[in-house]
GUVEX-385818 format. One record per residue (C-alpha): residue in three letters; x, y, z. Coordinates in pm, 1 decimal. Each point is the difference from the previous one (the first is absolute). Example, Ala and Ser with C-alpha at 12.3 -4.5 7.8 and 13.67 -1.06 7.14 Angstrom:
# GUVEX-385818
<site><r>ala</r><x>1230.0</x><y>-450.0</y><z>780.0</z></site>
<site><r>ser</r><x>137.0</x><y>344.0</y><z>-66.0</z></site>
***
This chain:
# GUVEX-385818
<site><r>met</r><x>-48.0</x><y>-6.8</y><z>21.0</z></site>
<site><r>glu</r><x>329.0</x><y>271.6</y><z>8.6</z></site>
<site><r>phe</r><x>54.8</x><y>-8.7</y><z>-357.3</z></site>
<site><r>phe</r><x>-333.2</x><y>127.8</y><z>-81.0</z></site>
<site><r>glu</r><x>23.0</x><y>263.5</y><z>272.8</z></site>
<site><r>met</r><x>367.4</x><y>103.4</y><z>-94.6</z></site>
<site><r>gly</r><x>129.2</x><y>168.0</y><z>332.2</z></site>
<site><r>gly</r><x>-325.7</x><y>207.4</y><z>4.2</z></site>
<site><r>tyr</r><x>-20.7</x><y>79.2</y><z>-363.8</z></site>
<site><r>gly</r><x>-202.1</x><y>-224.3</y><z>-160.8</z></site>
<site><r>gly</r><x>-308.1</x><y>199.1</y><z>-12.1</z></site>
<site><r>tyr</r><x>192.2</x><y>239.8</y><z>-197.8</z></site>
<site><r>val</r><x>152.1</x><y>-242.6</y><z>-216.1</z></site>
<site><r>trp</r><x>-251.1</x><y>-206.6</y><z>-106.2</z></site>
<site><r>ser</r><x>-219.1</x><y>245.4</y><z>-69.9</z></site>
<site><r>ala</r><x>228.6</x><y>185.5</y><z>-234.3</z></site>
<site><r>phe</r><x>43.2</x><y>-348.9</y><z>-185.0</z></site>
<site><r>gly</r><x>-395.0</x><y>-71.8</y><z>46.3</z></site>
<site><r>phe</r><x>-12.9</x><y>382.0</y><z>-172.9</z></site>
<site><r>thr</r><x>261.2</x><y>-114.0</y><z>-272.3</z></site>
<site><r>leu</r><x>-182.6</x><y>-294.1</y><z>-98.0</z></site>
<site><r>val</r><x>-354.3</x><y>166.4</y><z>-65.0</z></site>
<site><r>leu</r><x>144.0</x><y>297.9</y><z>-196.1</z></site>
<site><r>thr</r><x>253.5</x><y>-269.6</y><z>-168.3</z></site>
<site><r>leu</r><x>-322.7</x><y>-223.9</y><z>-117.2</z></site>
<site><r>gly</r><x>-269.9</x><y>330.0</y><z>-60.6</z></site>
<site><r>leu</r><x>271.1</x><y>87.8</y><z>-236.6</z></site>
<site><r>ala</r><x>52.1</x><y>-315.9</y><z>-148.0</z></site>
<site><r>trp</r><x>-370.0</x><y>-17.7</y><z>-28.6</z></site>
<site><r>gln</r><x>23.4</x><y>328.6</y><z>-146.3</z></site>
<site><r>ser</r><x>183.3</x><y>-43.9</y><z>-285.4</z></site>
<site><r>trp</r><x>-180.4</x><y>-343.3</y><z>-118.3</z></site>
<site><r>arg</r><x>-329.6</x><y>162.3</y><z>-3.2</z></site>
<site><r>gln</r><x>166.5</x><y>309.6</y><z>-206.4</z></site>
<site><r>gln</r><x>156.4</x><y>-271.3</y><z>-248.1</z></site>
<site><r>arg</r><x>-329.6</x><y>-185.9</y><z>-45.0</z></site>
<site><r>gln</r><x>-181.9</x><y>297.2</y><z>-109.5</z></site>
<site><r>arg</r><x>302.1</x><y>95.8</y><z>-205.7</z></site>
<site><r>asp</r><x>9.1</x><y>-324.4</y><z>-203.3</z></site>
<site><r>ala</r><x>-390.5</x><y>29.3</y><z>19.6</z></site>
<site><r>glu</r><x>58.4</x><y>354.1</y><z>-161.9</z></site>
<site><r>leu</r><x>248.2</x><y>-141.6</y><z>-243.2</z></site>
<site><r>ala</r><x>-200.1</x><y>-265.7</y><z>-160.4</z></site>
<site><r>glu</r><x>-287.5</x><y>249.0</y><z>-34.0</z></site>
<site><r>leu</r><x>183.2</x><y>177.7</y><z>-211.7</z></site>
<site><r>arg</r><x>169.7</x><y>-233.3</y><z>-208.6</z></site>
<site><r>arg</r><x>-362.2</x><y>-159.8</y><z>-37.6</z></site>
<site><r>arg</r><x>-71.4</x><y>407.3</y><z>-157.0</z></site>
<site><r>val</r><x>306.0</x><y>-12.2</y><z>-166.5</z></site>
<site><r>arg</r><x>-74.5</x><y>-323.5</y><z>-209.5</z></site>
<site><r>ser</r><x>-344.8</x><y>37.0</y><z>-56.4</z></site>
<site><r>gly</r><x>32.8</x><y>351.9</y><z>-123.2</z></site>
<site><r>glu</r><x>-200.8</x><y>196.7</y><z>241.3</z></site>
<site><r>gly</r><x>38.9</x><y>322.7</y><z>100.9</z></site>
<site><r>glu</r><x>229.5</x><y>279.9</y><z>-64.0</z></site>
<site><r>arg</r><x>221.6</x><y>-32.5</y><z>-297.9</z></site>
<site><r>pro</r><x>346.5</x><y>-31.1</y><z>71.7</z></site>
<site><r>val</r><x>268.9</x><y>283.4</y><z>30.3</z></site>
<site><r>arg</r><x>241.6</x><y>107.9</y><z>-168.7</z></site>
<site><r>arg</r><x>351.9</x><y>-52.0</y><z>110.5</z></site>
<site><r>leu</r><x>163.5</x><y>367.5</y><z>-90.5</z></site>
<site><r>val</r><x>348.6</x><y>-73.7</y><z>-135.6</z></site>
<site><r>ala</r><x>265.5</x><y>298.2</y><z>58.5</z></site>
<site><r>val</r><x>155.3</x><y>242.8</y><z>-270.6</z></site>
<site><r>arg</r><x>346.6</x><y>143.4</y><z>27.1</z></site>
<site><r>thr</r><x>-76.2</x><y>325.3</y><z>-139.2</z></site>
<site><r>asp</r><x>352.4</x><y>141.1</y><z>36.0</z></site>
<site><r>glu</r><x>120.8</x><y>-133.5</y><z>-324.5</z></site>
<site><r>gln</r><x>3.6</x><y>294.0</y><z>-317.6</z></site>
<site><r>pro</r><x>-211.7</x><y>-110.3</y><z>-304.4</z></site>
<site><r>gly</r><x>247.3</x><y>-127.0</y><z>-258.3</z></site>
<site><r>thr</r><x>264.5</x><y>-122.3</y><z>207.2</z></site>
<site><r>ser</r><x>90.0</x><y>-369.1</y><z>34.1</z></site>
<site><r>ser</r><x>60.8</x><y>-145.4</y><z>368.1</z></site>
<site><r>gly</r><x>248.8</x><y>-219.9</y><z>-48.9</z></site>
<site><r>ala</r><x>361.8</x><y>125.6</y><z>-129.4</z></site>
***
C-alpha cells in the first residue's frame, strides 16, 4: 500500500496520471472522429466528381514570366 501512497503524495500523483489519461483518450477519440468525418467528406467529393455533379472544375492558372523583352531569345 505504500507504493500507492507514495510518501503522502499519492493523491497528487495518481490524480495527475488520471487527468493525463483522460485527456489523452479524449484527444484520441476526437482525432478518430474527425478522421471519419474527413473520410466521409472525401468519399462524397469523389462521388460528386465522378458523377459530374456540382460546379465546373476550376481551371488552374499558370504563371507566365513577363520580364523578357519581346523578340529576344532566353537561350544564349
